[in-house]
C-alpha positions, 0 to 999 in steps of 0.5 A, a space after each residue: 495745793 501741789 499738782 500731785 495732791 490735785 491729781 489725787 483729788 481729780 482721780 477721786 472726783 472723776 472715778 476713772 476706774 469705776 467709769 471704765 468698769 461701768 463701760 466694759 464690765 457692767 455695761 451701765 454706760 455707753 461709750 459716749 458717756 464714759 468718754 465724756 468723763 475722761 475728756 472732762 478729766 483730761 481738760 482739768 489736767 490741761 487747765 491745771 498744768 497751764 495755770 500752775 506755778 512751777 516748783 523751784 526744784 523743777 519737779 513737775 508734781 511739786 508745782 503749786 496750783 492756786 485754786 483762785 487762779 484756776 477759777 479766774 482762768 475758768 471764768 475767762 474761758 467761759 466768758 470768751 466762749 459766751 462772747 464767741 457764741 454771741 458774735 457768731 450768732 450776730 454774724 450769721 443774723 440769728 441773734 436779731 431773730 432770737 431777740 425778736 422771738 424772745 420779745 414776742 415770747 415765741 423763742 425756742 432754744 436749740 437745746 430745748 428743740 433737741 430735748 423736746 423733739 420739736 
C-alpha cells in the first residue's frame, strides 16, 4: 500500500473534519477528546513514515508501507512500553507490593481507582 493510499485511509478512519466540526460547531466534544483523536492520527503518520520503504522515484507519497512490518513495529513498541512499566515499578518497589496484593485478592489497579473514585 502506498503512503498516499494509507493517508486517505487514515483520514477516513479518524474523520478529522468531523472531529473539528464536533469540537467547534456542534460542541459534542471537549478539547481533550478532540485532541486525543488528532494525536492518534499524528502518531499513525509518524509510525508509517518510520516503517515505510521509500519509492525508487524518490516521491514520498509513492513510498511503500507493508502493513505486516507496521504491525511488527507496533508490537515491539507495546512490548517495550510494558517492560518499561514493569521495570519502573520494580525499581520503585511497587511491583512486589502489587504481587502480594494480587495473591491476597486485595489488589486495586490505579486505573480502577480513578474510574471508581476509590
